[in-house]
C-alpha positions, -999 to +999 in steps of 0.1 A: +401-179+200+386-202+174+357-214+197+349-181+210+351-167+172+330-193+163+305-192+186+301-152+181+299-161+140+272-182+150+252-159+173+257-133+148+240-155+119+209-167+141+203-131+149+205-122+111+183-149+106+157-140+132+158-101+121+149-114+086+120-136+097+107-106+119+108-084+087+091-108+064+064-115+088+061-074+095+058-070+053+030-095+053+013-080+082+014-046+063+002-062+032-027-083+047-036-051+064-036-033+032-056-058+015-084-057+043-085-020+040-087-024+001-117-053+003-134-026+024-131-002-003-139-023-035-167-041-016-186-007-003-214-007-028-218+027-025-180+040-035-184+015-065-216+036-072-202+068-068-170+056-090-192+046-119-215+078-115-182+099-116-191+115-081-161+128-062-180+145-036-200+113-026-163+095-024-152+120-002-180+113+021-174+075+019-135+068+014-119+088+039-138+072+069-125+038+059-088+048+058-092+066+091-104+036+110-077+010+093-040+010+097-034+023+061-024+063+052-040+066+017-068+056-006-068+064-044-097+056-067-090+057-104-115+059-135-110+034-164-084+057-179-061+055-149-067+091-136-073+098-101-109+107-096-106+109-061-078+104-035-075+112+005-038+108+022-029+115+056-009+147+063+019+127+073+032+093+083+014+092+119-020+084+128-036+119+123-071+121+108-060+150+090-059+143+053-052+158+020-077+151-009-068+155-046-073+144-079-065+144-111-029+123-112-028+101-140-015+068-132-019+052-165+016+046-173+022+025-144+023-011-149+007-024-115-025+002-125-028-012-164-027-048-152-054-037-126-072-021-154-072-048-176-082-069-146-054-093-151-051-125-127-020-145-117-018-169-089-026-143-062-055-130-079-061-097-096-043-075-067-014-056-077+011-037-056+036-009-064+059+020-047+053+056-055+067+091-044+041+112-032+042+148-017+043+134+017+067+104+015+070+070-006+042+052-003+037+013-010+000+008-026-019-024-031-047-019-057-074-039-074-102-035-098-135-021-088-168-034-100-203-022-101-233-045-112-209-068-128-189-042-146-156-027-137-155+009-134-120+019-118-094+006-098-090+012-061-054+018-046-050+016-008-014+030+008+010+029+032+037+053+037+072+030+038+088+051+063+060+041+086+066+006+076+104+009+077+103+025+113+080-003+125+103-033+111+132-017+126+117-016+158+102-050+157+133-068+144+160-047+164+177-044+131+182-015+106+160-021+077+163-005+044+141-008+011+160-009-021+145-003-058+154-032-081+190-015-087+206-015-054+194+021-047+180+033-013+146+038-013+142+043+025 
């Protein structure tokens, strides 16, 4: 009985370790996808110029195409006050091309946005990450400053629905994956 019990315990421990590794790699993959999309957004000169010129209509012509063609669910462009000049978000956590556009949300009180507005850098560079509730579900955002002609003109945020991430991670790890906040409350 001792031999069987210790063998089962070892198997369960190994399965937990494998699942943890798969989830960690999946989180990194999602972050890399958001970063790739973020680089495209902040590297598109027309987006930076439209943000600098306060032209939401031009942002509407450019930004959704980048998100639709990527594996992310949202893009938001903020002015230097941390107020959303333009955002596009998938209507739900699927790969629909239908999206909702909006503007006016004030993100200036979000610590990650404040750091991006100050162009704060750490060992990882000047990108930030935060999680927030949206009308269509919890969203994980990666954000970075946007520059035009050498001057910072705002902040770009690229997001993924946490529900979609958790479902994908659960399927890949063959284990239930749960996202908690710092106080131990279940987020998703």
